[in-house]
N, C-alpha and C positions, 0 to 999 in steps of 0.2 A: 470657730464662733463661739463666743460666751453665752452661755444660756442662763436666763434668770429663773428658769423654774424647772423641774424634773418631774416626769410622770412615769409611774411604774406600773406597766401593764402585766398582770399574772392572771390567774384563774385555771379553770377547768380546761381551757383551750390550749393549756400548756403541753404540747404533743412532741414527739419526736421528731427531728428534722425532716422537713419535706411535706409532713402529713398535711399542715393547713393550706399549702400551696399545690400540692400534686393529688390530694386524696378526694374527699367529697368537694365536688365545685363550688356548691353553694356556699361551703365555710369560706371559700376564698372571696366570693362576691360580697360577704360581709366585712372581711378583714382588711382588704385594701381601701375601700372607701372610710373605714373606722379610723384608720391610721390618719389619712389625709383631712378627716373632720378634725381631729385632734391637733394637726399642725395648723389648721385653718383658725381654729379657737385661741390655740396657744402656739402664736408662730415663733416665739423665743424660748421655747421649751425643749430640753432633752427627753426625748422617750427612749426607754428601756423596757424589755419584756422577757419573761420566761418562754414566750413561744419560740420554737426553735425555727427561725425563717432563714433562707438562703441568704449568702454573701450577696446576691444580686437584688434581693428584695430588701435586705437592710441598706445597700447603697442608694438604691432608688428612692425608697420611702423614708430616708433618714432616720433610721431606729439602730438601735444598739440591743443585741441579743446577751441576755445574762445566762449562766447555767441553769438547765430545766430542775437541775436537782435542789434549786432553792425552795422548789414548790412541791414537787413528788419525785420519787427516782424509781419507784416499783421495788423499793428496798423493804426488809422486814422492819426497819426501824423508823420509817416514815411517820407513822403516826405517835411514836415515842419523842420524835424531834419535834413535831407539832405541839404536842402537849407541852414539852417543855418551854417552848418559845411562848404559848400562851400563859403559862404561870410566871415567866419572868415579866410578862406584859402587864398581867393582872397585879403582880406585886408592884410594877411602877406606876399602875394607875393609883394605887392606894398610898404610896410613900414619895412617890417622885425620885427614887432611886433605882436607877437601872444596874442591877448586880451583874449582870451578863449579856453578852452578844452573841449571837449565831449570824452566819452569813446573810441570812434572810433578814434579820432585823437590822443589820447594817444597811441593806439596801432599803429598806423601809425607813430607817432614820434619815437617809440621804434624799428622801424624795418630799416632794410637795402633795402629791396625790397618789393614792395607791387605787387602779383601777382594774377590778375583778371582770375579766371577759369570759364569761361562762356560758352564754346563751342558754339554751335548754339544759344543760347538763349540769345547772345548779340544783341537784336532786339527788337524793340516796339511789334511786334506781337507776337513773340514767349514768351517774359518775361512776358509780361502783361497778359497772360494766366495765369499766376501762382498766380498773385496778382495787385492790383491795383496801378499803379503808379510805378512798380517794375523797368520798364527798366530806367526809368527817375531818380529813386533814386540810382540805381546801377552806372550810368553815373556819376551822381554829386558825387559820393563816389570816384570813379576813379579820377575825376577832382581835387578833395580836396586833395587827395594825390599828384598828380602832383604839384598843386600849393604850398604845403608844402616843395616842394623840393626834396621829394623822387623819387628814381628810379621805375619806375612802367613797367609792361609789361603784356600783355593780351595772353592768350592762347585761340583760338577760331580756329572756323570754319564754315562759313558762316554768317560773319556779316551782319545785317541789315534783312529784310528791314526796315526803320525809317520812323516815320510818320512825317508830315510838322512841328509838334511842338517840336519833338527831335532831327530832322535833325542837325542843328546849335550846339549844345552841343554835340551831337554824333561825328560830324565833328572834332570841335575843342579838343575834348578828344583824338579820335584816332590819330589824327596828333601829339599829344604831348606825347603819350605813347613812351617810350625809345626804346621798342622792343615790335613788336606784332608776336606772334609765330602761323603762320597759319599751320592747320593740312594737308593742302592739298594747291594746287596753285589755282584750278578753282574759288573757290570763291573769292579772292583777287582781281579778276578782277572786280567784282561788285562794290566794293569800287570806282574805278577810275569812273564808271558811274554816282556816286555821286558828283564827282570833288574832292575826297579825295585823298591827296599826300599818297602814299604808299611807300615812301623811308625807312621807319623803319618797313617794313612787311619781314618777312623772311619765306618762306614756306618750310614745310618739310613732315614729316608723322605723323600720330596720334601714340600716346603711347600704344593706345590698340593692335596694331602690337606685342608688347613685352608680352602682358599677357599670363600667362602659367596656364593652367587647372591641375586638379587631374591627378595623374598617373593612369594606367589602373588597376594596382592592386586595387587601392582604389575605383574604379567604377566598379569592376568584376560584382557584383551582378546587377548592374543597367543596365549594357549592356545587360544582360540575360533577365531581368524584362522587359524592354523595347524594345525588340527585336531588338536591334542595330544590333546584329550579330546573325544571326540563322543558324545554321548548318554550320558555318563557311564563309558565305556570308553576307555580310555588305549590310545595306539598305540604300535608299536613304532619306534626311531629307527635311521635308517642314515646312516653316515658315511663317506665315501670320499675318499681323496687318492691323489695320484700315486706316492706310495712303495708303495701296495699293488699297482699294476700289475705283471703279469708281466714286462712289457718297461719298460726305462729308456729315457731318463733320466726322472726323477719329474717335470721339468716340460714333458715333451713335450707339444707343441701339435699339434691336429688328429689326434687318435688314432683309428684305426681303430676302428669299432663292435664287431669282434671282441674288442677288448681288455677288454670290458665283460661279456662273456658270463658269466663265472663269478658276478659280482656280481649280475647280472640275475637269474640262476638263484636265487641266495640270497634275492633281494627275492621273488620268484616263489612261492618255498617258504613263505616268512612269511604271504603272501596267502592263497595256495590250500590250503595244509596246515595253517597255524597259525590261519587265519581271523583275522589280525590286519591292522589298517591299517598303513602303512608311511610315515614321513616321512623324505625325503630332506633333510639339512640339512648346512650346511657348519660347520667350526670354525675358520674362517681369513678375516681380512676383509682390505680395502684401504680407503683413504681418499683424498680429495682436499683439497688446501689451499686452493686459490685458485679464487673470490675468499672464499670462506668453507668453515670446513671440514665435510665431509660423509662419513659413513660409506658406502662401497661394498661389493660383492662383491668376494671375493677370488679367487683362482686356483680354490681348491677348488670354489667354487660351480659352475664352469664344468665340473666333473667331476660334481657331482650332476646338473647340467642334461643333458649327454649321457647318462647313466646313464637318466634319465628318459626321454628320447628313444628310447633303445635300447629300454626297457621297451615303449613305444608301439608301436614298430615290431614287435617279438617277437609281441605280441599275446597272451601267454601267462597275463597278469593283467589283473583288473578294474582299468582305470585310476582308477577312482571310490575304489579304495581304496590308491592311492599319492597322495602329496602332495609337493609340490616346494616347500620353503621359498625363496621368492625375494628376500626383502630381507634385509639384514644386521641382525644384533643383537650387542651389546655382550656383554662376558664374564659381566656379571652376569644378563642376559636369558636368554642361552644356558645357563648353567648351571641356570636355574629351568626351562627349558623340558626339559634332560635329567632334571631332578629330577621332572617329571610323566609322565615316558615308563614303561610297564611293562616294556619292556626296551630296550637299546641294543646295536647292533651298530656298532662304531667302529674305522675305520682310522686315526684318529689317537690317539695314547698319552694324551695328555692330556684328551682327550674321555673316554678309557674310565675315566681318574681321576674325571673330573667323575661319570660314571655310578656306579662302585662307592663312592665317597665319598658320593654320595647314596643308597646300598643300593638303587641299581638294578641288576636281573640284567644283565650286561653281557658281551658277546662281543668281543674285540678282535683286529683282522684284522693280522697280522704283515707286514712288508715283503715285496712279491712278488718284488723283484729287489734286487741287490746283497749286500752282507755283513748277516749276521744281527744284528738288533736286540737286543742283550744288554741292553740298558737296558729293552726292553719287558719281556722275561723276568723282569728285576730288580724292577720295579715290581709285578709281578703276583706274584711269590713273596712279595714282603713282606704283600700282603694274602691271600696264600693262593688265588688265582684263578687261577693260571697254565694250569689244566686247561680253560679256557674262551680260549686263545689259538688263534686258527685260522691254518692256513697255507695261503695262497692256492696255492702250487706244489703242494701234495699234493691229489689229486682229490677233491672232495666234503667237504674238510674244513672248509669255511666253513659249509655246511648242516648237517654232523654236530655242529659245536659249537654251532650256533643250535638244533638240535634238543635238544640235551643241557641248554642253558641254559633253555630252555623248559619243558622236562619237569620240571625242578627248581629252576623260578623261586622258588616259595615257600621252600623250604629255603634256597636261594642268598641271598635277601634276608634272611631270620633270622639266616644265618651273618655276612653284611655289618655289620647292626646290632650283632652283638656284637665283630666284628674291627676295623671302622672306627676305634671309639675308642683301641684299641690301636695302631693303625697311626699315628693322630695324636699319640698319646703319644711314638712313637718320633720325630717331627719335632720336638718341644719337647725331647727329651733330646739331639737331635743338636745343636740350637742353644746348649744349656747348655754343651756341651762348650767352645764359644768364652769361657766365663766363665775357663778356665784359662789363656787368652792375655793378658788384662789386665785 
């Protein structure tokens, strides 16, 4: 096929092979529909990316993977290379003369649109957890493309916070994107607090609202094995992660059992008061590469496992009505499991999106420590479901929101059946904005 346009996707989601597909399931909910939306908007475009996707994904979704090292390689000279590219581009912007090229600059020059897909990682704090100077490197890569005269766009949700050192270049770069696609409106307000002009920001909805899971026929055995439906009665799902804990850090190991009490009480309420079976499940996986690829349980699983053990020790709930999913499932299977629940309580934002996008009455648990997740508020404001956000730091709030959700579950589901198509249309309209660039 002869392509008329070329879209270069880079950004903070440029991770090692398999991470976007087999790690945090929510990341995949975003990625697959995003690529498909780009093909919808630009049917004659070649799409290349520094995200390291599997060969199967590349073939199915019609994209080409470029070396991750073009963006960031966890090397001591990553920042030096990014600064050099920035200086080359800055000189070009002043003189029109390109004195030198690097592999990254060559890919930029061949492309019509540079699309930074960073999500909430367009931030000093979040990006630098992944690698030294990673955020600054990424900003310089964006600014280089801008100075080379290319159309640039950023797909985000939750820009910032920025350090004092990175704020000036972050502000300059944000204001020079031709278009910023914000996946919800709430976090765009934060940019104004930094004094950043937001005239190039368009807010809509996240592509994860479009992700489709496996069909029920494909997961029939899973639904039975994992007690999602027992004797025709659907279970309630419960998802927890380290961000929900009242004490940080989110990846703390060997947590004291006391950290789980408020969540155990919520599960006990569902079992004892609502008389519902509860399925504890993870929304994040890991994987082994050698000698053969194997999907394994990720960090979140061990949080569910400890919650399960805490419930057993407390002895307040009949454990015949609590089931722990002990094996990992891929994003399509996980979404199908969620679709077949009667209700969902989720500490993972995109698992909650998985719930409401399938019209499953859902409570989302806010972060229990650290800064408030404006992204969580923003996503649920789009759907009109923010009244079902539970705050762990507020006494009994999780149980109160579960009680409200269950009491209103029939009306909640009917509301979602009408609302979710509107949210999905907002996704389409947001990506349609890219047509104005090339």
